[in-house]
ROMARPA-554498 format. One record per residue: x, y, z of N, C-alpha, C, O in turn; residue number from 1. Coordinates in nm, 2 decimals, always signed. Layout:
N
n.xx	n.yy	n.zz	ca.xx	ca.yy	ca.zz	c.xx	c.yy	c.zz	o.xx	o.yy	o.zz	i
X	Y	Z	X	Y	Z	X	Y	Z	X	Y	Z	NUM
...
This chain:
98
n.xx	n.yy	n.zz	ca.xx	ca.yy	ca.zz	c.xx	c.yy	c.zz	o.xx	o.yy	o.zz	i
-1.67	+3.75	-1.76	-1.51	+3.72	-1.74	-1.58	+3.61	-1.85	-1.70	+3.57	-1.86	1
-1.46	+3.59	-1.94	-1.52	+3.52	-2.02	-1.44	+3.38	-2.05	-1.36	+3.37	-1.96	2
-1.42	+3.26	-2.14	-1.45	+3.10	-2.02	-1.28	+3.12	-2.04	-1.23	+3.06	-1.94	3
-1.15	+3.19	-2.14	-1.00	+3.12	-2.13	-0.97	+3.18	-1.97	-0.93	+3.11	-1.88	4
-1.01	+3.35	-1.93	-1.02	+3.36	-1.77	-0.99	+3.27	-1.66	-0.90	+3.22	-1.59	5
-1.15	+3.27	-1.69	-1.18	+3.11	-1.57	-1.15	+3.01	-1.60	-1.18	+2.94	-1.51	6
-1.12	+2.97	-1.67	-1.02	+2.86	-1.73	-0.87	+2.89	-1.66	-0.81	+2.81	-1.59	7
-0.84	+2.97	-1.68	-0.69	+2.93	-1.60	-0.71	+3.05	-1.45	-0.61	+3.09	-1.39	8
-0.82	+3.07	-1.42	-0.82	+3.15	-1.34	-0.81	+3.00	-1.18	-0.73	+2.98	-1.09	9
-0.94	+2.94	-1.24	-0.94	+2.83	-1.16	-0.86	+2.66	-1.19	-0.88	+2.55	-1.13	10
-0.76	+2.68	-1.31	-0.67	+2.65	-1.31	-0.57	+2.67	-1.21	-0.56	+2.59	-1.12	11
-0.46	+2.81	-1.20	-0.39	+2.80	-1.11	-0.49	+2.87	-0.99	-0.47	+2.99	-0.98	12
-0.63	+2.82	-0.86	-0.62	+2.78	-0.84	-0.63	+2.67	-0.76	-0.62	+2.64	-0.64	13
-0.66	+2.62	-0.84	-0.68	+2.37	-0.78	-0.51	+2.39	-0.80	-0.44	+2.45	-0.72	14
-0.48	+2.37	-0.88	-0.30	+2.38	-0.84	-0.25	+2.48	-0.70	-0.15	+2.45	-0.64	15
-0.31	+2.57	-0.68	-0.25	+2.61	-0.52	-0.27	+2.53	-0.46	-0.19	+2.45	-0.41	16
-0.49	+2.54	-0.47	-0.47	+2.40	-0.39	-0.43	+2.32	-0.37	-0.42	+2.29	-0.25	17
-0.38	+2.23	-0.50	-0.33	+2.14	-0.47	-0.22	+2.10	-0.39	-0.22	+2.00	-0.32	18
-0.10	+2.19	-0.40	-0.02	+2.22	-0.31	-0.02	+2.30	-0.19	+0.08	+2.32	-0.13	19
-0.09	+2.33	-0.17	-0.12	+2.37	-0.01	-0.16	+2.24	+0.04	-0.16	+2.27	+0.16	20
-0.20	+2.10	+0.04	-0.28	+2.01	+0.02	-0.13	+1.87	+0.04	-0.11	+1.78	+0.11	21
-0.10	+1.91	-0.02	+0.02	+1.81	-0.06	+0.15	+1.80	+0.03	+0.21	+1.71	+0.08	22
+0.16	+1.95	+0.01	+0.33	+2.00	+0.04	+0.29	+1.94	+0.20	+0.19	+1.97	+0.27	23
+0.39	+1.85	+0.23	+0.43	+1.87	+0.43	+0.42	+1.95	+0.46	+0.34	+1.95	+0.55	24
+0.47	+2.07	+0.44	+0.57	+2.15	+0.49	+0.47	+2.33	+0.54	+0.49	+2.43	+0.61	25
+0.37	+2.27	+0.45	+0.28	+2.36	+0.44	+0.12	+2.33	+0.48	+0.04	+2.40	+0.55	26
+0.10	+2.25	+0.44	+0.01	+2.12	+0.52	+0.06	+2.16	+0.71	-0.04	+2.15	+0.79	27
+0.13	+2.19	+0.74	+0.18	+2.21	+0.85	+0.16	+2.00	+0.88	+0.08	+1.94	+0.96	28
+0.27	+1.93	+0.79	+0.15	+1.77	+0.81	+0.28	+1.68	+0.83	+0.26	+1.59	+0.75	29
+0.35	+1.67	+0.87	+0.50	+1.47	+0.85	+0.46	+1.40	+0.74	+0.35	+1.38	+0.69	30
+0.63	+1.37	+0.71	+0.61	+1.26	+0.57	+0.59	+1.18	+0.67	+0.50	+1.10	+0.67	31
+0.68	+1.18	+0.75	+0.77	+1.05	+0.79	+0.62	+0.96	+0.86	+0.58	+0.84	+0.85	32
+0.56	+1.09	+0.93	+0.50	+1.04	+1.05	+0.33	+0.98	+0.96	+0.25	+0.90	+1.01	33
+0.33	+1.04	+0.86	+0.30	+0.95	+0.73	+0.23	+0.84	+0.67	+0.12	+0.79	+0.66	34
+0.40	+0.84	+0.62	+0.44	+0.74	+0.60	+0.49	+0.58	+0.65	+0.54	+0.48	+0.59	35
+0.43	+0.62	+0.81	+0.43	+0.57	+0.91	+0.28	+0.47	+0.94	+0.24	+0.35	+0.95	36
+0.23	+0.57	+0.95	+0.05	+0.54	+0.93	+0.02	+0.46	+0.82	-0.06	+0.36	+0.82	37
+0.10	+0.52	+0.71	+0.03	+0.39	+0.58	+0.10	+0.26	+0.64	+0.03	+0.16	+0.66	38
+0.26	+0.25	+0.66	+0.28	+0.14	+0.67	+0.20	+0.08	+0.74	+0.11	-0.01	+0.70	39
+0.22	+0.12	+0.87	+0.15	+0.01	+0.98	+0.00	-0.05	+0.89	-0.01	-0.16	+0.84	40
-0.06	+0.01	+0.88	-0.17	-0.04	+0.84	-0.18	-0.13	+0.71	-0.28	-0.20	+0.69	41
-0.07	-0.12	+0.62	-0.05	-0.21	+0.54	-0.01	-0.29	+0.60	-0.08	-0.40	+0.58	42
+0.07	-0.31	+0.69	+0.13	-0.37	+0.77	-0.01	-0.50	+0.88	-0.02	-0.61	+0.93	43
-0.08	-0.41	+0.85	-0.18	-0.46	+0.99	-0.34	-0.55	+0.97	-0.40	-0.61	+1.05	44
-0.39	-0.49	+0.75	-0.50	-0.47	+0.75	-0.44	-0.57	+0.59	-0.49	-0.68	+0.55	45
-0.35	-0.50	+0.54	-0.33	-0.53	+0.38	-0.35	-0.70	+0.39	-0.43	-0.79	+0.36	46
-0.20	-0.69	+0.44	-0.13	-0.81	+0.39	-0.17	-0.91	+0.45	-0.22	-0.99	+0.38	47
-0.17	-0.96	+0.63	-0.32	-1.07	+0.68	-0.41	-1.11	+0.57	-0.41	-1.23	+0.54	48
-0.49	-1.02	+0.49	-0.63	-0.97	+0.37	-0.52	-1.09	+0.27	-0.54	-1.21	+0.25	49
-0.41	-1.01	+0.22	-0.34	-1.09	+0.10	-0.34	-1.22	+0.11	-0.35	-1.31	+0.02	50
-0.31	-1.22	+0.28	-0.28	-1.42	+0.29	-0.39	-1.46	+0.34	-0.39	-1.58	+0.39	51
-0.47	-1.41	+0.35	-0.57	-1.56	+0.38	-0.59	-1.61	+0.27	-0.58	-1.72	+0.23	52
-0.67	-1.40	+0.16	-0.74	-1.43	+0.02	-0.63	-1.58	-0.06	-0.70	-1.68	-0.07	53
-0.50	-1.60	-0.10	-0.43	-1.68	-0.15	-0.42	-1.79	-0.05	-0.34	-1.87	-0.11	54
-0.45	-1.84	+0.08	-0.50	-1.98	+0.08	-0.61	-2.00	+0.06	-0.63	-2.10	-0.01	55
-0.70	-1.94	+0.08	-0.84	-1.90	+0.07	-0.85	-1.98	-0.10	-0.91	-2.08	-0.13	56
-0.79	-1.94	-0.16	-0.81	-1.99	-0.34	-0.73	-2.10	-0.35	-0.78	-2.20	-0.38	57
-0.58	-2.11	-0.33	-0.59	-2.30	-0.31	-0.63	-2.39	-0.21	-0.60	-2.50	-0.20	58
-0.75	-2.31	-0.09	-0.80	-2.41	-0.02	-0.96	-2.50	-0.17	-1.01	-2.61	-0.18	59
-0.97	-2.39	-0.22	-1.07	-2.35	-0.30	-1.08	-2.51	-0.39	-1.14	-2.62	-0.39	60
-0.99	-2.44	-0.45	-0.88	-2.56	-0.57	-0.86	-2.66	-0.52	-0.86	-2.76	-0.58	61
-0.83	-2.65	-0.37	-0.75	-2.83	-0.36	-0.94	-2.91	-0.42	-0.98	-3.01	-0.48	62
-0.99	-2.80	-0.35	-1.17	-2.88	-0.31	-1.23	-2.90	-0.42	-1.29	-3.00	-0.43	63
-1.23	-2.80	-0.55	-1.30	-2.86	-0.62	-1.20	-2.94	-0.69	-1.26	-3.01	-0.77	64
-1.04	-2.96	-0.69	-0.97	-3.14	-0.74	-0.89	-3.07	-0.81	-0.80	-3.15	-0.84	65
-0.86	-2.93	-0.87	-0.76	-2.91	-0.91	-0.58	-2.92	-0.88	-0.51	-2.87	-0.79	66
-0.56	-3.03	-0.98	-0.40	-3.04	-1.06	-0.34	-2.95	-0.99	-0.28	-3.01	-0.90	67
-0.33	-2.82	-0.98	-0.25	-2.70	-0.97	-0.32	-2.66	-0.81	-0.37	-2.55	-0.79	68
-0.32	-2.76	-0.72	-0.42	-2.69	-0.57	-0.31	-2.68	-0.53	-0.32	-2.59	-0.44	69
-0.16	-2.72	-0.53	-0.07	-2.81	-0.45	+0.08	-2.68	-0.44	+0.13	-2.63	-0.34	70
+0.11	-2.66	-0.59	+0.10	-2.48	-0.68	+0.06	-2.40	-0.63	+0.12	-2.29	-0.64	71
-0.05	-2.40	-0.58	-0.16	-2.25	-0.55	-0.11	-2.23	-0.45	-0.04	-2.13	-0.43	72
-0.15	-2.34	-0.32	-0.04	-2.32	-0.17	+0.12	-2.33	-0.18	+0.19	-2.29	-0.09	73
+0.17	-2.36	-0.25	+0.33	-2.34	-0.25	+0.36	-2.17	-0.25	+0.43	-2.09	-0.18	74
+0.27	-2.16	-0.39	+0.29	-1.96	-0.41	+0.26	-1.86	-0.35	+0.32	-1.75	-0.34	75
+0.08	-1.92	-0.27	+0.01	-1.87	-0.15	+0.10	-1.81	+0.03	+0.08	-1.74	+0.13	76
+0.17	-1.87	-0.01	+0.29	-1.95	+0.12	+0.41	-1.90	+0.08	+0.45	-1.86	+0.19	77
+0.50	-1.86	+0.00	+0.65	-1.83	-0.04	+0.56	-1.61	-0.11	+0.62	-1.51	-0.15	78
+0.44	-1.63	-0.08	+0.44	-1.47	-0.15	+0.41	-1.43	+0.00	+0.43	-1.31	+0.02	79
+0.35	-1.51	+0.14	+0.30	-1.41	+0.24	+0.47	-1.39	+0.33	+0.52	-1.29	+0.39	80
+0.50	-1.54	+0.28	+0.67	-1.54	+0.33	+0.72	-1.42	+0.30	+0.73	-1.33	+0.39	81
+0.75	-1.37	+0.13	+0.81	-1.25	+0.09	+0.73	-1.22	+0.15	+0.76	-1.27	+0.26	82
+0.58	-1.13	+0.15	+0.60	-1.02	+0.30	+0.59	-1.00	+0.33	+0.60	-0.88	+0.32	83
+0.57	-1.06	+0.46	+0.57	-1.09	+0.63	+0.77	-1.10	+0.66	+0.84	-1.12	+0.76	84
+0.80	-1.09	+0.57	+0.98	-1.11	+0.58	+1.09	-1.01	+0.51	+1.21	-0.99	+0.50	85
+0.96	-0.94	+0.46	+1.05	-0.80	+0.43	+1.04	-0.74	+0.52	+1.12	-0.69	+0.59	86
+0.90	-0.75	+0.54	+0.86	-0.57	+0.63	+0.97	-0.67	+0.73	+1.08	-0.61	+0.72	87
+0.98	-0.76	+0.79	+1.08	-0.79	+0.86	+1.21	-0.75	+0.91	+1.25	-0.76	+1.02	88
+1.27	-0.70	+0.79	+1.38	-0.67	+0.68	+1.44	-0.52	+0.72	+1.54	-0.46	+0.76	89
+1.30	-0.49	+0.66	+1.32	-0.35	+0.65	+1.30	-0.25	+0.80	+1.35	-0.14	+0.83	90
+1.22	-0.33	+0.89	+1.23	-0.30	+1.05	+1.38	-0.35	+1.06	+1.47	-0.27	+1.05	91
+1.41	-0.46	+1.09	+1.53	-0.45	+1.20	+1.67	-0.40	+1.09	+1.77	-0.36	+1.16	92
+1.69	-0.39	+0.99	+1.77	-0.20	+0.90	+1.76	-0.12	+0.94	+1.85	-0.04	+0.93	93
+1.67	-0.11	+1.00	+1.61	+0.04	+0.98	+1.68	+0.07	+1.14	+1.75	+0.17	+1.18	94
+1.63	-0.10	+1.23	+1.66	-0.07	+1.35	+1.80	-0.08	+1.43	+1.85	-0.06	+1.54	95
+1.85	-0.14	+1.26	+2.03	-0.05	+1.32	+2.13	+0.06	+1.22	+2.25	+0.10	+1.22	96
+1.99	+0.10	+1.09	+2.04	+0.22	+1.06	+2.04	+0.30	+1.21	+2.14	+0.37	+1.25	97
+1.93	+0.28	+1.28	+1.95	+0.42	+1.42	+1.98	+0.44	+1.54	+1.98	+0.55	+1.58	98
């Protein structure tokens, strides 16, 4: 088998496998359930982790005597408020829509 035919066959098989795994109807998976799991993991792990990292950065800059430590604290607080408040807003709107 020459190289061009082998490449074409592997490309077709690879794209078919990719379509099989990514399309919810073919993979017998629910897209809504997958997105719900992704949202839950983001809200329960990533957002609190980022909020703690931001607060730790602000605390370190305060202890090192940075003149912008207060600004770092406010930015970390505003970021956490937007992240958690945005999630609460999305939950509220989705509960109204149902």
